[in-house]
DOKOLLO-669502 format. One record per residue: residue in one letter; x, y, z of N, C-alpha, C in turn; residue number from 1. Coordinates in steps of 0.2 Angstrom, whole numbers, padded with zeros to 4 digits. Layout:
BEGIN
A/X/Y/Z/X/Y/Z/X/Y/Z/NUM
...
//
This chain:
BEGIN
X/0004/-0006/0000/0000/0001/0000/0004/0007/0000/1
X/0003/0012/-0004/0007/0016/-0005/0008/0021/0003/2
X/0003/0020/0007/0004/0024/0014/0007/0020/0018/3
X/0010/0013/0017/0016/0010/0021/0022/0013/0018/4
X/0023/0016/0013/0030/0018/0011/0032/0024/0014/5
X/0039/0024/0014/0041/0032/0016/0041/0036/0010/6
X/0044/0033/0003/0045/0037/-0002/0039/0035/-0007/7
X/0036/0040/-0009/0031/0038/-0014/0032/0041/-0022/8
X/0030/0036/-0025/0029/0038/-0031/0023/0042/-0033/9
X/0024/0046/-0040/0017/0049/-0043/0010/0045/-0043/10
X/0013/0038/-0046/0007/0033/-0044/0005/0032/-0038/11
X/0009/0031/-0034/0006/0029/-0027/0001/0035/-0025/12
X/0003/0040/-0026/-0001/0046/-0024/-0008/0044/-0026/13
X/-0009/0043/-0033/-0014/0042/-0036/-0019/0035/-0033/14
X/-0016/0033/-0029/-0019/0027/-0025/-0020/0029/-0018/15
X/-0020/0035/-0015/-0021/0038/-0010/-0028/0038/-0008/16
X/-0029/0036/-0003/-0037/0039/-0001/-0039/0046/-0002/17
X/-0046/0047/-0005/-0049/0052/-0006/-0050/0057/0000/18
X/-0047/0061/0001/-0051/0065/0007/-0058/0065/0008/19
X/-0060/0066/0014/-0067/0066/0016/-0069/0072/0019/20
X/-0075/0074/0018/-0076/0080/0023/-0079/0078/0028/21
X/-0077/0081/0034/-0081/0080/0040/-0088/0084/0041/22
X/-0089/0090/0039/-0094/0093/0038/-0093/0095/0030/23
X/-0098/0093/0025/-0096/0094/0018/-0095/0101/0017/24
X/-0089/0103/0013/-0087/0110/0011/-0086/0116/0015/25
X/-0084/0112/0023/-0081/0117/0028/-0074/0114/0030/26
X/-0075/0108/0033/-0068/0105/0035/-0068/0097/0034/27
X/-0061/0096/0032/-0061/0088/0031/-0059/0085/0037/28
X/-0060/0078/0036/-0059/0072/0040/-0049/0073/0041/29
X/-0048/0073/0047/-0040/0072/0049/-0036/0078/0046/30
X/-0039/0084/0049/-0037/0091/0048/-0036/0095/0054/31
X/-0033/0100/0053/-0034/0105/0059/-0038/0111/0057/32
X/-0043/0113/0062/-0048/0119/0059/-0048/0124/0066/33
X/-0047/0128/0064/-0049/0136/0068/-0056/0138/0067/34
X/-0060/0140/0073/-0065/0143/0072/-0065/0149/0077/35
X/-0065/0155/0074/-0063/0161/0079/-0069/0165/0078/36
X/-0069/0171/0082/-0074/0175/0082/-0072/0180/0089/37
X/-0077/0185/0091/-0077/0189/0097/-0081/0185/0102/38
X/-0078/0186/0108/-0084/0182/0113/-0091/0184/0112/39
X/-0096/0179/0113/-0103/0180/0113/-0106/0178/0106/40
X/-0102/0175/0102/-0104/0175/0094/-0107/0169/0093/41
X/-0107/0165/0096/-0110/0160/0097/-0105/0154/0093/42
X/-0100/0154/0094/-0094/0149/0093/-0096/0142/0096/43
X/-0096/0142/0103/-0098/0135/0105/-0104/0131/0104/44
X/-0109/0136/0102/-0115/0133/0099/-0115/0130/0092/45
X/-0111/0134/0088/-0110/0132/0082/-0106/0125/0082/46
X/-0100/0124/0085/-0096/0119/0087/-0100/0112/0089/47
X/-0104/0115/0094/-0109/0109/0096/-0113/0107/0092/48
X/-0115/0110/0088/-0120/0109/0082/-0117/0104/0077/49
X/-0111/0106/0074/-0108/0101/0071/-0106/0094/0074/50
X/-0104/0095/0081/-0102/0089/0084/-0108/0083/0084/51
X/-0114/0086/0087/-0119/0082/0086/-0121/0079/0080/52
X/-0121/0082/0075/-0123/0080/0068/-0117/0076/0066/53
X/-0112/0076/0068/-0107/0071/0066/-0107/0065/0070/54
X/-0109/0065/0076/-0110/0061/0081/-0116/0055/0079/55
X/-0120/0058/0075/-0125/0053/0073/-0127/0053/0065/56
X/-0122/0056/0061/-0123/0055/0054/-0127/0060/0053/57
X/-0129/0064/0056/-0136/0070/0053/-0132/0074/0049/58
X/-0136/0076/0043/-0134/0082/0038/-0134/0088/0044/59
X/-0128/0093/0042/-0129/0100/0046/-0132/0104/0040/60
X/-0136/0107/0042/-0139/0112/0037/-0140/0109/0029/61
X/-0142/0103/0028/-0142/0101/0022/-0134/0098/0019/62
X/-0130/0099/0023/-0123/0097/0021/-0122/0090/0024/63
X/-0118/0087/0020/-0117/0078/0023/-0112/0079/0028/64
X/-0113/0075/0033/-0107/0073/0037/-0103/0067/0037/65
X/-0097/0067/0040/-0095/0060/0041/-0096/0058/0048/66
X/-0098/0052/0048/-0099/0050/0056/-0092/0050/0058/67
X/-0093/0051/0066/-0086/0052/0070/-0089/0051/0077/68
X/-0085/0048/0081/-0083/0048/0088/-0081/0055/0089/69
X/-0084/0058/0095/-0082/0065/0096/-0080/0065/0103/70
X/-0075/0069/0105/-0073/0072/0111/-0071/0079/0111/71
X/-0077/0082/0116/-0078/0089/0116/-0074/0092/0123/72
X/-0069/0094/0124/-0065/0097/0128/-0065/0104/0129/73
X/-0068/0106/0135/-0069/0113/0136/-0068/0115/0143/74
X/-0066/0122/0142/-0065/0125/0150/-0068/0130/0152/75
X/-0073/0133/0148/-0077/0138/0147/-0085/0135/0146/76
X/-0089/0138/0150/-0097/0136/0149/-0099/0130/0151/77
X/-0095/0126/0156/-0097/0120/0158/-0105/0120/0161/78
X/-0107/0126/0165/-0114/0125/0167/-0120/0125/0163/79
X/-0118/0127/0156/-0123/0128/0152/-0124/0123/0146/80
X/-0118/0118/0146/-0118/0113/0142/-0124/0109/0141/81
X/-0127/0106/0146/-0132/0101/0146/-0137/0104/0143/82
X/-0140/0111/0144/-0146/0114/0142/-0144/0115/0135/83
X/-0138/0117/0132/-0138/0118/0124/-0139/0111/0121/84
X/-0135/0106/0124/-0138/0099/0121/-0144/0098/0121/85
X/-0148/0099/0126/-0156/0097/0126/-0159/0102/0122/86
X/-0158/0109/0120/-0160/0113/0115/-0160/0110/0108/87
X/-0154/0108/0107/-0152/0104/0102/-0155/0098/0099/88
X/-0157/0094/0105/-0161/0088/0104/-0168/0090/0103/89
X/-0171/0095/0106/-0177/0097/0107/-0180/0100/0100/90
X/-0174/0103/0096/-0176/0106/0090/-0176/0099/0083/91
X/-0169/0097/0084/-0169/0092/0078/-0172/0086/0079/92
X/-0176/0084/0085/-0179/0078/0084/-0174/0072/0082/93
X/-0169/0069/0083/-0167/0065/0082/-0170/0058/0081/94
X/-0169/0054/0077/-0173/0047/0078/-0170/0043/0083/95
X/-0174/0038/0086/-0170/0034/0091/-0163/0031/0090/96
X/-0162/0029/0083/-0156/0026/0082/-0151/0032/0082/97
X/-0153/0038/0080/-0148/0043/0080/-0147/0046/0087/98
X/-0151/0046/0092/-0150/0047/0099/-0147/0044/0102/99
X/-0146/0036/0100/-0141/0030/0102/-0136/0032/0100/100
X/-0135/0034/0094/-0128/0035/0093/-0124/0042/0095/101
X/-0128/0046/0096/-0126/0052/0100/-0123/0049/0107/102
X/-0127/0046/0112/-0124/0043/0118/-0119/0039/0117/103
X/-0117/0034/0112/-0113/0031/0111/-0106/0035/0109/104
X/-0106/0039/0105/-0101/0043/0100/-0099/0050/0104/105
X/-0104/0053/0108/-0101/0058/0112/-0098/0059/0117/106
X/-0092/0062/0119/-0090/0062/0125/-0087/0068/0127/107
X/-0087/0071/0134/-0086/0078/0135/-0080/0078/0141/108
X/-0074/0082/0141/-0071/0082/0147/-0069/0090/0148/109
X/-0069/0090/0155/-0067/0098/0156/-0060/0099/0160/110
X/-0054/0093/0158/-0048/0095/0159/-0045/0097/0151/111
X/-0043/0102/0151/-0040/0105/0145/-0032/0103/0144/112
X/-0029/0099/0140/-0023/0098/0138/-0019/0105/0137/113
X/-0014/0105/0139/-0009/0110/0138/-0006/0107/0132/114
X/-0007/0111/0126/-0005/0108/0119/0002/0110/0118/115
X/0005/0114/0123/0012/0117/0120/0017/0110/0125/116
X/0014/0107/0129/0018/0101/0133/0015/0094/0130/117
X/0020/0091/0128/0019/0084/0124/0017/0080/0131/118
X/0018/0080/0136/0017/0077/0142/0009/0077/0144/119
X/0007/0083/0143/-0001/0084/0144/-0005/0082/0139/120
X/-0002/0082/0132/-0008/0079/0126/-0005/0071/0128/121
X/0000/0068/0130/0001/0061/0131/-0005/0058/0137/122
X/-0005/0063/0142/-0010/0060/0147/-0016/0061/0145/123
X/-0019/0065/0140/-0025/0065/0136/-0026/0058/0133/124
X/-0022/0057/0129/-0022/0051/0125/-0022/0045/0129/125
X/-0018/0044/0134/-0018/0040/0139/-0025/0037/0143/126
X/-0027/0043/0144/-0035/0043/0148/-0039/0040/0142/127
X/-0040/0042/0137/-0044/0039/0132/-0042/0032/0132/128
X/-0036/0030/0131/-0036/0023/0129/-0038/0019/0136/129
X/-0035/0022/0142/-0039/0018/0148/-0045/0017/0147/130
X/-0052/0022/0145/-0058/0021/0146/-0060/0018/0140/131
X/-0054/0015/0134/-0057/0014/0128/-0061/0017/0125/132
X/-0060/0024/0125/-0064/0028/0120/-0060/0030/0115/133
X/-0062/0030/0108/-0057/0031/0103/-0059/0036/0099/134
X/-0060/0043/0100/-0063/0048/0095/-0058/0048/0089/135
X/-0062/0051/0086/-0059/0054/0078/-0060/0060/0078/136
X/-0065/0065/0082/-0065/0071/0081/-0065/0074/0088/137
X/-0059/0079/0089/-0059/0082/0095/-0060/0090/0094/138
X/-0063/0093/0099/-0064/0100/0100/-0060/0102/0106/139
X/-0056/0107/0106/-0053/0110/0111/-0057/0118/0111/140
X/-0060/0118/0117/-0063/0125/0118/-0060/0128/0124/141
X/-0056/0132/0123/-0054/0137/0119/-0045/0137/0117/142
X/-0044/0139/0112/-0035/0140/0112/-0033/0142/0119/143
X/-0035/0147/0120/-0034/0151/0127/-0031/0146/0133/144
X/-0037/0142/0133/-0037/0137/0140/-0032/0131/0138/145
X/-0030/0130/0132/-0024/0125/0131/-0018/0128/0130/146
X/-0017/0134/0132/-0011/0137/0130/-0009/0142/0137/147
X/-0010/0141/0143/-0009/0144/0149/-0004/0145/0151/148
X/-0002/0152/0153/0004/0153/0156/0010/0156/0149/149
X/0007/0155/0143/0012/0156/0137/0009/0162/0134/150
X/0015/0165/0129/0013/0170/0125/0011/0168/0119/151
X/0005/0170/0117/0002/0167/0110/0004/0172/0104/152
X/0009/0178/0105/0012/0181/0100/0021/0178/0100/153
X/0022/0175/0104/0029/0173/0103/0029/0166/0099/154
X/0033/0165/0094/0034/0161/0090/0037/0154/0093/155
X/0041/0155/0097/0044/0149/0100/0037/0145/0105/156
X/0034/0150/0108/0029/0146/0113/0024/0143/0107/157
X/0022/0146/0103/0016/0144/0098/0020/0138/0094/158
X/0026/0138/0092/0029/0132/0088/0027/0126/0092/159
X/0028/0126/0099/0027/0120/0102/0020/0118/0103/160
X/0015/0122/0103/0009/0121/0102/0007/0118/0097/161
X/0009/0120/0090/0009/0118/0084/0011/0112/0082/162
X/0018/0111/0085/0019/0102/0086/0015/0097/0088/163
X/0010/0100/0093/0007/0094/0096/0001/0095/0094/164
X/-0002/0100/0092/-0008/0100/0086/-0007/0096/0080/165
X/-0001/0096/0077/0000/0093/0071/0001/0086/0072/166
X/0003/0084/0079/0005/0076/0081/-0001/0073/0082/167
X/-0007/0077/0084/-0014/0074/0083/-0017/0073/0077/168
X/-0015/0077/0072/-0018/0077/0066/-0016/0070/0063/169
X/-0008/0069/0064/-0005/0065/0060/-0005/0058/0063/170
X/-0009/0058/0069/-0012/0052/0072/-0019/0049/0071/171
X/-0022/0053/0066/-0028/0053/0062/-0033/0057/0065/172
X/-0033/0061/0070/-0038/0065/0073/-0040/0071/0067/173
X/-0046/0072/0068/-0049/0079/0066/-0049/0084/0072/174
X/-0045/0090/0072/-0045/0093/0078/-0048/0100/0077/175
X/-0054/0104/0080/-0056/0110/0080/-0053/0114/0087/176
X/-0050/0118/0085/-0048/0123/0090/-0053/0130/0090/177
X/-0057/0131/0096/-0060/0138/0095/-0056/0144/0099/178
X/-0056/0150/0096/-0050/0155/0096/-0054/0161/0096/179
X/-0052/0167/0100/-0054/0173/0100/-0051/0178/0094/180
X/-0054/0182/0091/-0052/0188/0088/-0048/0192/0091/181
X/-0046/0197/0088/-0043/0204/0091/-0048/0208/0093/182
X/-0047/0213/0098/-0054/0217/0101/-0053/0223/0095/183
X/-0049/0225/0092/-0047/0231/0087/-0050/0227/0080/184
X/-0056/0231/0078/-0059/0227/0072/-0060/0232/0066/185
X/-0056/0237/0067/-0054/0242/0061/-0053/0239/0054/186
X/-0048/0234/0055/-0048/0230/0049/-0050/0224/0048/187
X/-0057/0223/0050/-0060/0217/0051/-0057/0212/0055/188
X/-0062/0206/0057/-0059/0201/0061/-0052/0198/0059/189
X/-0049/0199/0064/-0041/0196/0063/-0040/0192/0070/190
X/-0036/0186/0068/-0034/0181/0074/-0030/0183/0077/191
X/-0030/0182/0085/-0025/0184/0090/-0019/0180/0088/192
X/-0013/0183/0092/-0008/0177/0092/-0004/0178/0086/193
X/0001/0174/0086/0007/0173/0080/0003/0171/0075/194
X/0007/0173/0069/0003/0170/0062/0004/0162/0061/195
X/0010/0159/0065/0010/0152/0065/0003/0148/0067/196
X/0000/0152/0070/-0007/0148/0074/-0012/0146/0067/197
X/-0011/0153/0063/-0016/0152/0056/-0013/0148/0053/198
X/-0006/0149/0052/-0003/0144/0046/-0002/0138/0046/199
X/-0003/0134/0053/-0003/0126/0054/-0010/0124/0052/200
X/-0016/0128/0051/-0022/0127/0051/-0023/0124/0043/201
X/-0028/0118/0043/-0029/0116/0036/-0036/0121/0033/202
X/-0040/0123/0039/-0045/0127/0037/-0046/0131/0043/203
X/-0048/0138/0042/-0049/0142/0047/-0055/0147/0045/204
X/-0061/0148/0050/-0066/0150/0050/-0067/0156/0055/205
X/-0071/0161/0053/-0073/0168/0058/-0082/0166/0058/206
X/-0083/0168/0065/-0090/0169/0065/-0090/0175/0068/207
X/-0096/0179/0065/-0096/0186/0067/-0105/0187/0067/208
X/-0106/0192/0071/-0113/0195/0073/-0115/0201/0070/209
X/-0118/0205/0067/-0120/0211/0065/-0126/0212/0071/210
X/-0127/0220/0070/-0132/0225/0076/-0138/0220/0076/211
X/-0141/0217/0069/-0148/0214/0069/-0147/0206/0072/212
X/-0142/0205/0074/-0141/0199/0076/-0140/0192/0072/213
X/-0138/0195/0065/-0138/0190/0059/-0131/0187/0060/214
X/-0129/0181/0060/-0123/0178/0061/-0120/0175/0055/215
X/-0114/0177/0053/-0110/0176/0048/-0105/0171/0049/216
X/-0104/0166/0045/-0099/0161/0045/-0095/0162/0039/217
X/-0089/0164/0039/-0084/0163/0033/-0078/0160/0034/218
X/-0077/0156/0029/-0071/0152/0028/-0065/0155/0025/219
X/-0060/0158/0029/-0055/0162/0028/-0049/0161/0025/220
X/-0048/0151/0027/-0042/0149/0024/-0045/0142/0022/221
X/-0043/0139/0017/-0046/0133/0014/-0040/0130/0011/222
X/-0035/0125/0014/-0029/0124/0011/-0029/0121/0003/223
X/-0033/0117/0003/-0033/0113/-0003/-0041/0113/-0007/224
X/-0046/0119/-0005/-0050/0120/-0008/-0052/0127/-0009/225
X/-0058/0129/-0014/-0060/0136/-0012/-0064/0138/-0005/226
X/-0064/0142/-0003/-0066/0146/0003/-0074/0144/0001/227
X/-0076/0146/-0003/-0083/0147/-0004/-0089/0152/-0001/228
X/-0093/0152/-0003/-0098/0159/0000/-0098/0158/0008/229
X/-0100/0165/0011/-0101/0164/0018/-0109/0161/0020/230
X/-0109/0158/0025/-0116/0155/0028/-0119/0160/0032/231
X/-0125/0160/0032/-0128/0166/0036/-0134/0161/0040/232
X/-0134/0163/0047/-0138/0160/0052/-0142/0166/0057/233
X/-0146/0163/0061/-0148/0166/0067/-0151/0162/0070/234
X/-0149/0165/0077/-0151/0162/0084/-0157/0162/0086/235
X/-0162/0155/0087/-0168/0156/0088/-0166/0152/0096/236
X/-0171/0156/0100/-0171/0154/0108/-0176/0147/0108/237
X/-0173/0143/0112/-0175/0136/0114/-0181/0136/0119/238
X/-0187/0135/0116/-0193/0133/0120/-0191/0129/0126/239
X/-0192/0132/0132/-0191/0128/0138/-0184/0127/0140/240
X/-0180/0131/0137/-0173/0129/0140/-0169/0136/0140/241
X/-0170/0138/0145/-0170/0145/0147/-0162/0148/0146/242
X/-0160/0152/0142/-0153/0155/0141/-0150/0150/0135/243
X/-0153/0146/0132/-0150/0143/0126/-0152/0143/0120/244
X/-0151/0141/0115/-0153/0143/0106/-0151/0138/0103/245
X/-0154/0138/0097/-0151/0132/0091/-0149/0138/0086/246
X/-0145/0138/0081/-0143/0141/0076/-0147/0139/0071/247
X/-0150/0143/0066/-0155/0140/0061/-0152/0145/0054/248
X/-0152/0141/0048/-0149/0144/0043/-0154/0150/0040/249
X/-0152/0154/0035/-0155/0159/0032/-0152/0159/0025/250
X/-0158/0158/0021/-0156/0157/0014/-0152/0164/0010/251
X/-0154/0170/0012/-0149/0175/0010/-0149/0178/0017/252
X/-0143/0183/0015/-0141/0185/0021/-0145/0191/0022/253
X/-0149/0195/0018/-0154/0200/0020/-0161/0198/0022/254
X/-0161/0190/0022/-0169/0189/0024/-0168/0185/0030/255
X/-0173/0186/0035/-0172/0180/0041/-0179/0178/0040/256
X/-0178/0171/0041/-0185/0167/0039/-0189/0164/0045/257
X/-0193/0160/0042/-0200/0159/0046/-0202/0161/0052/258
X/-0203/0156/0056/-0209/0158/0063/-0204/0161/0067/259
X/-0197/0162/0067/-0195/0165/0072/-0193/0173/0069/260
X/-0195/0175/0063/-0194/0181/0062/-0199/0185/0059/261
X/-0206/0181/0057/-0211/0183/0056/-0213/0185/0048/262
X/-0212/0179/0044/-0213/0179/0037/-0208/0175/0033/263
X/-0210/0169/0031/-0207/0165/0026/-0207/0166/0020/264
X/-0203/0164/0015/-0203/0164/0008/-0207/0158/0006/265
X/-0213/0158/0006/-0217/0153/0006/-0217/0148/-0001/266
X/-0215/0152/-0006/-0214/0148/-0013/-0208/0143/-0013/267
X/-0203/0146/-0010/-0196/0144/-0009/-0196/0136/-0004/268
X/-0200/0138/0001/-0202/0133/0006/-0204/0127/0003/269
X/-0210/0128/-0001/-0214/0123/-0003/-0211/0119/-0010/270
X/-0206/0123/-0013/-0203/0121/-0018/-0198/0116/-0015/271
X/-0194/0117/-0010/-0189/0113/-0008/-0194/0106/-0004/272
X/-0199/0107/-0001/-0204/0102/0000/-0206/0097/-0004/273
X/-0208/0100/-0011/-0209/0097/-0016/-0201/0093/-0019/274
X/-0197/0095/-0019/-0190/0092/-0021/-0187/0087/-0017/275
X/-0190/0087/-0010/-0188/0083/-0005/-0192/0077/-0006/276
X/-0198/0077/-0007/-0203/0071/-0009/-0200/0066/-0015/277
X/-0196/0070/-0018/-0193/0066/-0025/-0186/0064/-0023/278
X/-0184/0065/-0018/-0176/0063/-0016/-0177/0056/-0012/279
X/-0174/0051/-0015/-0174/0045/-0011/-0169/0045/-0006/280
X/-0165/0050/-0005/-0160/0049/0002/-0164/0050/0008/281
X/-0170/0050/0008/-0174/0051/0014/-0180/0045/0013/282
X/-0179/0041/0019/-0184/0034/0017/-0192/0036/0021/283
X/-0192/0042/0023/-0199/0044/0026/-0200/0051/0026/284
X/-0207/0053/0027/-0209/0060/0026/-0207/0062/0032/285
X/-0207/0059/0037/-0204/0062/0044/-0197/0064/0044/286
X/-0193/0061/0041/-0185/0063/0039/-0186/0069/0035/287
X/-0191/0069/0029/-0191/0074/0024/-0193/0081/0029/288
X/-0196/0080/0033/-0199/0086/0037/-0193/0088/0042/289
X/-0190/0085/0044/-0183/0086/0049/-0178/0090/0044/290
X/-0178/0088/0037/-0173/0091/0034/-0176/0098/0032/291
X/-0183/0100/0030/-0186/0105/0028/-0185/0109/0035/292
X/-0186/0108/0041/-0186/0111/0047/-0178/0114/0048/293
X/-0173/0111/0048/-0166/0112/0048/-0165/0117/0044/294
X/-0167/0116/0037/-0165/0121/0032/-0168/0128/0033/295
X/-0176/0128/0034/-0178/0134/0035/-0180/0137/0042/296
X/-0179/0133/0048/-0180/0136/0054/-0186/0135/0056/297
X/-0190/0131/0053/-0197/0129/0054/-0197/0125/0060/298
X/-0203/0125/0064/-0205/0120/0069/-0206/0112/0066/299
X/-0206/0107/0069/-0207/0101/0068/-0213/0101/0065/300
X/-0219/0102/0067/-0226/0101/0066/-0227/0106/0059/301
X/-0224/0112/0058/-0224/0116/0053/-0222/0112/0046/302
X/-0216/0110/0049/-0211/0107/0042/-0217/0099/0041/303
X/-0218/0097/0044/-0222/0091/0043/-0230/0094/0037/304
X/-0233/0100/0040/-0238/0102/0036/-0235/0103/0028/305
X/-0229/0106/0028/-0227/0108/0022/-0226/0101/0017/306
X/-0223/0096/0021/-0222/0091/0015/-0230/0087/0015/307
X/-0235/0087/0020/-0241/0084/0018/-0244/0087/0013/308
X/-0243/0094/0013/-0247/0100/0008/-0243/0097/0001/309
X/-0237/0095/0001/-0234/0094/-0006/-0237/0087/-0008/310
X/-0239/0084/-0004/-0241/0077/-0006/-0248/0077/-0007/311
X/-0250/0082/-0006/-0258/0083/-0006/-0263/0079/-0001/312
X/-0259/0079/0005/-0262/0074/0012/-0264/0078/0018/313
X/-0268/0075/0022/-0268/0079/0028/-0263/0078/0032/314
X/-0260/0083/0037/-0255/0080/0041/-0254/0074/0044/315
X/-0261/0073/0047/-0258/0066/0050/-0258/0060/0047/316
X/-0257/0059/0040/-0257/0055/0034/-0248/0055/0033/317
X/-0244/0060/0036/-0237/0060/0034/-0235/0055/0038/318
X/-0230/0050/0033/-0227/0043/0035/-0222/0046/0041/319
X/-0222/0041/0045/-0216/0041/0051/-0211/0036/0049/320
//
């Protein structure tokens, strides 16, 4: 096999595995990714959304995901994590099989490894081995918590951090780091710290929020692909989950959609509902309703109604 060789021919390269998207169009399996933005701009909400979708193989906003075992390592927001997960579950209505996969494939740690110290990373890996949990996707929330006592502007310190981050990638992990941007936004959002941090990443994204509350996800670095157009979202408060929310897509940056904003683009929603009925990737109308719900921010019952109307049925006739 080509990957067993140290020195590869061009022909060997043609037989190497084709890279897989962890989340289609955003970041690949076995890569280093940085998601950055000002505090309070929903970075943790977004990365939790990605992780739960990957843990059960659910699409993220219509984009395919590669199923993964996930480890979420966080040093901030511990108290709110459970209600954020509950809000996500209540909104997305995972099937029983998907819920079981999340229980099996999602783990949390509040002990953030110091990424510039090989011994600290070794300790995390040995603890995972001891508990026989082998993740393929690791999220470190945040960069600063994994870099305590060091200077993020010092190339030597950052170089030690990069060495261990790249070591995890070489071991086969997909690793996402959450990071803060500089406070001065005169020249737009910029990553804090040495340029070596951004240089080490395969993918880098920023998350920003305007005065109207519209959230913008921009890919600012994509090592092997085009960056693609920005993705726009809004935060919807979760019913019965005080202080939590879910992130919902908007179709255009200047349109806030359906029931959380007072005014849906009815024709577009109905067209997508009709298209979903013809899509054989969905084995039930209930799952088609979940997809419609995710794309447009509809409630589950409202999405079921749209699917039923597209079939010319009453809502209680929608297949489960």
